[in-house]
N, C-alpha and C positions, 0 to 999 in steps of 0.2 A: 504494500499500499504506500509506504513512504517513498519507494523508488518512482512510482508513477507520479507522485506529487512533485518530486524533484525534476522529473522530465518535463512536466507541464510548466513548472516555474521557469525552467531553463529555456523553453520554447516561446515564452511570452514576448521577450524582446525581439526575437526573430519575426514573429507574426506582426508586431508593430512596425518593424522595418519593412516588411512586405507591403503593409498598408501605406506607409510613407512613400515607398517607391512607386506604387500604383498612382498615388496622388501626384508625384513629381512627373510622371510620364504624361499627364494630361494638363498640367498647369501651364499657363502662358505667362512669360515674364512681363512685368509692367512696372513703370516708375511711379505710377499714381498711388497715392497713399490709400485711397479707398479700395483699390484693387488688392493692395497688400493686405489690408485688414480682412477683406472678403476671402482671400485664399488661405490666410491663417485660420479664419473661422471654419473654413471647409475642412482643413486638415485636423483641427482639434475635434470637430464633430465626428470625423471618420475614426479617429483614435478613441474617442469616447464610446462609439458604437462597438469597436473592437473590444474595449475594456468590459463592456456589458456582456458581450459574448463569452469572454474569458471567465468572468465571475459566475456566469450561469452554468458553466461546465463542471 
């Protein structure tokens, strides 16, 4: 039981990295401040959703 928990705990940063990479693949660079905040909000929302999935497993 403990080994499974350690594996899940070790895989969480990898999953968050995959989410961030998928976000980075579709984001368009912009110098506008409002676009910067919007893309940061999108990334944090994706990571929050991933966190909810991790907590429910």
